[in-house]
C-alpha positions as a printed Julia matrix, in Angstrom:
89×3 Matrix{Float64}:
 73.54  117.14   97.97
 71.82  118.4   101.02
 70.91  118.44  104.49
 67.62  118.98  106.64
 65.55  118.09  109.83
 62.66  115.85  110.25
 61.35  115.42  113.5
 63.62  114.55  115.3
 66.17  112.8   112.06
 68.95  114.26  110.9
 68.84  113.67  107.31
 72.76  113.53  104.47
 70.45  112.92  101.12
 70.0   114.05   97.37
 68.85  117.25   96.45
 65.93  117.18   93.47
 64.1   120.65   92.29
 65.08  122.29   95.61
 63.95  119.4    97.89
 66.21  116.84   99.82
 64.92  113.47   99.68
 63.81  111.98  102.97
 62.89  108.54  104.19
 58.99  109.75  103.47
 60.18  109.41  100.04
 60.2   105.46  100.3
 62.04  103.79   97.51
 63.34  106.95   96.42
 65.7   107.36   99.74
 66.59  104.2    99.68
 68.0   104.22   96.42
 70.3   107.41   97.82
 71.25  105.72  100.41
 72.31  102.73   98.41
 74.03  104.75   95.27
 74.45  108.18   96.43
 75.93  107.64  100.05
 72.57  109.28  101.65
 72.52  109.0   105.45
 69.99  108.71  108.46
 70.6   109.63  111.6
 68.52  108.9   114.57
 70.3   111.6   117.3
 71.77  114.32  117.06
 74.6   113.19  118.91
 75.28  111.12  116.0
 74.28  113.82  113.58
 77.32  116.06  114.94
 79.82  112.83  115.32
 79.54  112.19  111.71
 79.42  115.65  110.51
 82.58  116.5   112.44
 84.46  113.87  111.06
 83.43  115.67  107.21
 85.59  117.68  104.31
 84.96  119.89  102.01
 85.52  116.72   99.71
 83.57  114.06  101.95
 80.51  116.21  101.52
 80.69  117.11   97.96
 78.05  115.82   95.4
 77.78  115.73   91.74
 75.04  118.46   91.66
 76.2   122.39   91.69
 74.9   123.03   95.49
 78.21  121.68   97.3
 78.12  121.74  101.06
 81.32  122.89  102.42
 83.08  124.27  105.72
 82.1   127.99  104.5
 78.36  127.34  103.84
 77.59  125.69  107.31
 79.7   128.94  108.69
 77.68  131.36  107.27
 74.31  129.16  107.86
 74.58  128.49  111.58
 76.0   132.35  111.85
 72.49  133.41  109.77
 70.3   131.23  111.41
 71.1   132.67  114.83
 70.8   136.16  113.85
 67.73  135.05  112.98
 66.23  133.37  116.05
 63.25  135.51  117.48
 63.98  136.33  120.96
 60.98  135.68  123.69
 59.58  138.52  124.71
 61.08  141.29  122.69
 59.09  144.29  120.71
């Protein structure tokens, strides 16, 4: 399972060939929601509320690239370091 953002929506879904399956995938996304527990959040607050209630166990998918609190913290810290500062030379 993986996480991605598509426009204003946040998506928790199956990862296939390195890509998170999204609603743009059509019927395949509907299957992910039904079978694998994929989710679509239409707002940041809805997504954050859901994610704050998850555990390593509840986020575990069938694959080998599971989402864990440790991995989320690492991603969040490395993402914030890479953001460019506007006006910096």
